[in-house]
N, C-alpha and C positions, 0 to 999 in steps of 0.2 A: 339257364344252364346251372347245374349244381356245382358247388365248389369241389365236391368229391367226384373222382373219376375212377371207374373200375369196370373192366370188360365183363365181369361175371354177373353184374346186377343191373337191372333196368334203371333208366334215368329217374322214373317216378319214385322208385324205392330210395334212391340216393337223395332226392329232394326231400322226401319225408324224413329221412334220417337226419339231414342237415337241420331241418326245422325243430327236431327233438333235442339237439345237443348244442345250444347256443354257447359261444365262447369256448368251445372245445374242438373247433374244426381242425386245428393243427394236430392234436392228439389222435383224433379219429382217422385223419388222413394217414398218419404214421401206422396206425393199427391195420388199416385196410391194405397198406403196402406189405406189411409183415404177413398178414393172413394169406394174401395171394388168392388163387382160385381154390375151390372146394377140394379138388383132388390133389393139389400141391402139398408137399410136406412143408409145414410151417416151422417157425423157430421152436426148438424144444421147450423153452420156458421164457416167460416175459415177467419182469418185475416192475409193477406200477406203484409209485409212491407219491405222497403229497399230504398236506395237512388235512385234518378232518373237514368234511363238507366241501371238498374240492371237486366232487363229481365222479370219483373213481368208480364206485359201485354202480351208480346210475348209468354212466356212459357205457360200461361193459354190458350191463343187462340190456340196455336199449339197443346197442350195436348187435349183440348176438341174437336177440329176439326179432329185431327188424329184418335182419338178413337171413333169419331162419336157419342158423347154424346149429348143429348138434352140440349141446353143451350141458355141463353140470355146474351148478352154483352152490357152494357150500360155505357157511359161516363157521370159522374155526373157533369162535367163542361158544357157539351152541354145541358144536362137536368138539368137546374139550379134551377128549382122549384119542389116541391114535386109532383104537378100534372103532369108536363111534365115527370118526372122520372117514376111514376107509370103507366102512359099511354104508355110510350115507352116500358116498360117491357111487358105489356099485348099485345101490337101490335106485338112485336117480337115473343111472345109466339104463337100468331095466325099463324105466317108464318112458324112455325116448321113443320107443316103438308104439305106434297107435294101436297095434293089435294087443299089446300087453298092458292093459289098463290097471289090472290088479297085480302090482308088483309084490313080490314076496321078500321076506327078510333074508339077506345073504350074510351068513356068519363069516367073519374074516378076522383072524387073530394076529397075523403077521404081515409084513410088507411083501414077503415072498408069496404068501397066499393071494394077496391083492393083485400082484402082477399076473399070476396064473388065471385068476377069475376075471380080471380085466380083459385079457386076451380072448378068453372064451366069450365074454359078453359082446365084444366088438364083432365077432363073427356071428353070434346069435342075432344081433340087431342089424346085421348087414351094413356095417359102417366102415368096411375096409377101404372104400374108395373115396373117403372124405375125412377132413380133419375133425377130430373131436376135441372140444375145449373143456378143460377142467379149471374153474375159477375158484381160488381159495381166498375168500374175503377175511379181513383181520388176520392176515398171514403171520403177523408177529407172534401169534400164539404157538406157531410151530416150534419156536425155540424152547418151549416148555415141554415138548413131547420127546419121544425117543430120538437118539442122535442120528438114526438112519432115515428119519422121515424127510427132512429137508433135502439131503443129497439124493434120496430115492425119487422124490418128485421132480427134481432138476434133471434127472437122467431117465425119466419114465419112458420117453420116446425110444431111447436106446435099449432099455431093458425089456420092453414089450415088443419092439420091432413093429410098432403100430403108428399110424399118423395121429399123434396126440400132442397137444400143446397145453402146458400147465401155466396158468396166469396167477401171479401172486399180487394181491392188493394189500398195501400196508401204509401206515403213517410214518414209519421210520425208514431210514436210508438202508441201502443194500449192505454197506460196510458193517452195519451192526448185525447183519444176518450171517455173513460169510463165515463158514466153519474154519477152525484153525488148521484142520487137516486138508483144506482145499476142496474145491468142488467145480462142477461145470458152471461157468458164469452165465447168468441169464441176460437177456436183452432188457436194459432198464429204460423206463419211460417216466418222466416227471410230470405231474399235474400241478401247475402253479395255482396260487390263490386266484379267485375270480376277479378281485380288484385290490388296489392298494387301500382303499377306504374301509372296505368290509371284506375280511378274508373268510368269513363263515357264512355259508349259504343259509343256514338256519337263522342266523341273526338278520340277514337281509330279508328273509321271508317275514320274520317277526316285525321288522321296521315297516315293511310294505303294508302289512295287515293293519298296523296302528295308524298309518297315515293315509289309507285309501279313501276314507270318508272325506278328508280335506281335499284330496286330489279330484274328487267328483263334484265338489261344491259348484264350480262354474256350470256344469251340466245341469245340476238340480235347479240352479237359479235361472237357467235359460240363457246364459251368457255365451255358451259354447256348446258344440256337439261332441260326440264321443271321438270323432276323428280329428278334432282340432288339438293335436298333441302339443303344438307350440304354446298355445294359450294355457292349456292345462298344466304344462310343465312350469311356465312362468308363475302360475298361481301357487305351486307347491314348492318351488325351489328353495326360497328362504326358510320356509317352514321345515323342510327336510334337513337343511343344514343344521338347524337348531336341534332337531331330533338326533342327528349324528353326534352332536356335541354333548347330549345329555342322556338320552335313553341308551344309546349304544355303549357309552362309557360308564353306564350304570350310576350316574350321579343322581338320577331320580328313577322311580319305578314306573312301570307301564301304566298303572292306575293313576299315578300322579300326573303323568303326561296327558292322559285322557281328560282329566279334570281341567288341566291348563287349556286344552283345545276347546273345551266347552265354554270356559270363561274368557277365551281370547286373550290370555295373559302371557307373560314371559316366564321362561323357566327360572330366571333369577329372582322372580317375585314370590316364589313359593316360600311359605313361612318356614324358617328353621333350616333352610337348605344352605349348605356350604360346599366348597369345592370337593372335599374328600370325606366329609363326615357321613355321607350316605352312599359311598361307593359300594356296589355289590360286585364281588369278584367271583370267578369260577372256583370250584372246590380246591383244585391243586394250586391255583394262584394264591389263595389264602395261605397255604402251607409254604409256598415259595417266599411270600412276604415275611412270614414268621421266621423262616430259616435265614432270610437276609438280615432281619433285625438281630437275631442271635449272633450271626457272623460279624455284624457291625459293632456290637456292644460287649461281646465276650472275647477275651484274649484267645488267640488260636491254640495256645498250649492247654487250655481248659476243655477243649473239645472231647478229649479222652474221658475226662471226669463226667461230662454231661451225656455223652452220646454212645460211649462204648459199654457194652454189657460186661458184667463181671469185672469191673475195673477196680473193685475193692473200695474201702473207705478212705477218702482223701480229704483232709481238713483244709479249710480255706487258708489257715496259717502256713501250710506247706507251699501255697502258691505265692504268698505275698512277698514282695521285695520293697525296698525302701521307697522306690519311685512309683509304686503302684498303690499308694494309700488313697489317692484321689479317685472318686467315683468315675467310672467310664462314661456314665450318662452326663456328667458335667463336662468331660473332655470332648464329647460329641462322637458321632459315628466314625468308624475307621474303615478304610477300603478292604475288600476281601476278594479273592479270586473265584472264578466260576466253579472250579472243582470242589472248593470248600463249601460253597452254597449247596451244590448237589449232594455232597456227602451228608450234610446236616439234614437236607430234605429227606433222603432215604432213611435216615435214622428216626425222624419224628413221624413219618407217615406209616400207619399200620399196614396198609396194603403195599404190595410190591409194585414200585413205579418204574416203568421202562423209560430210558432217556429218549423219548419220542420227539419228533419235530414239534409237536404241540406244546411240550414242556418248554422248549427253547423259545417258541413264539410267545408264550405267556410271559417269559422274562422280558422280552422286547416290549410287550404291552405294558408291563409294570414300569418300564423306563419311560414309555410314552405318556403314561399317566402321572409321571413325576413322583411315583412312590419309591422308585430306585433311581440312582444317578450313576451313569457310566463314567468311570474315572479313567482318564487317558484315552487311548485309541483302541477300538475293538479289533484292530489288526496287529496288535502287539505280539511278539514272538512267544511271550510267556502267558498269553491269553488275556482277555478283558478283566477288569476289576470294577466292582460296584460298591456303592454306599446305599444304605437304607435311610430314607429321609423322613419317615413318619415318626410321630411322637409315641411315647409310651402308652398314653391313654388310647390312642388310635389302634395300636397293635394289640392291646389287651381286649378291645372291643372286637377286633377281627378274630382273635384267638378264642373268645367265648363262643363265637358262632360255630366253631368246629370242636368244641369241648376240649380245648388244649390249654393247660395251665402253664402259661409262658413264664410266670414268675419263678417257678421251680427250676427253670433252665437259664436264668440270668445270673451271672457271676456277682453283680452288685448286690443281689438280694440273698446271698448265701447266709 
């Protein structure tokens, strides 16, 4: 018996769906309940959020395709203007009909035009008696478009008087979407990380590929068969734990790990390897660490001088007080609040960075790696405070990898 139950679909289909979405049974069950039967009016809008690689896009594509529900799937990064987005939805809607293989371009300049053309297309495609799903992937990009786009999609069912559900897929929470003027609230659904150890499916796939040869060794030697999972797991368990402590934390590279496997050595025996000297961080984590170092070693009142444009010429002597003649690097790192860290981050990164769940998870990862230290409790009313624990040489090495001259932003080196 499948875990999923739905009167609309045969048991075989639900069993196949269950096999395709491991560890997402709870979310799929919720979506099946919301969808109801084909002819039922579904919820006007659904907002699905979670960290990157938590299965949001894959689950939605698999669910809609397996159940053969009429849907349109659009990436808001690829369709980066409102016109491109609206026209892509209408074009995909045309192609839903098996008779209309050669879909034509549909010009659409405004959301009012979209509503009119959408209603016509539903009739043309004979979809009046079933729910049509519009999935907007990377939906956070909608915030950069015209102000009427997000409220319009939230109320599309009401505006068109058609059975349509708009599904938003995003890495940030709904509270960062909600317009100040108010809007129709969507049904929100959270996709948690796949596990506590590895939150990124891409990282998990990378680790599995690196260690698969080791997993198969008992089979190659004839000591076990493919179905003897207990013996295979016992052989790989200690080896996989070492990989999680080194490759996943980027203390060594994948090529170094493969050489260790061939030599049957230990990660710690690698020449020149130290705990943090070879850490490879994601792009924004490097800037987060740089911002944290600047916040730890620069007085807060100098932020205006370093990070505000058109601040005018301010000499160091204007900052100095009698008790500040000692170098901040000799005094050690000072704690700083989260909002100051993010403010410095947004100033030093060229691209516009949204405060996504991924950014906050990277801060947690830096604390886990002991590159940052959490000062006090993270449930304080005034927010958590952090200290940067890395050395000047280390942060200069990190800054060089992103072409950032950190010395120009340090108060002690003015």
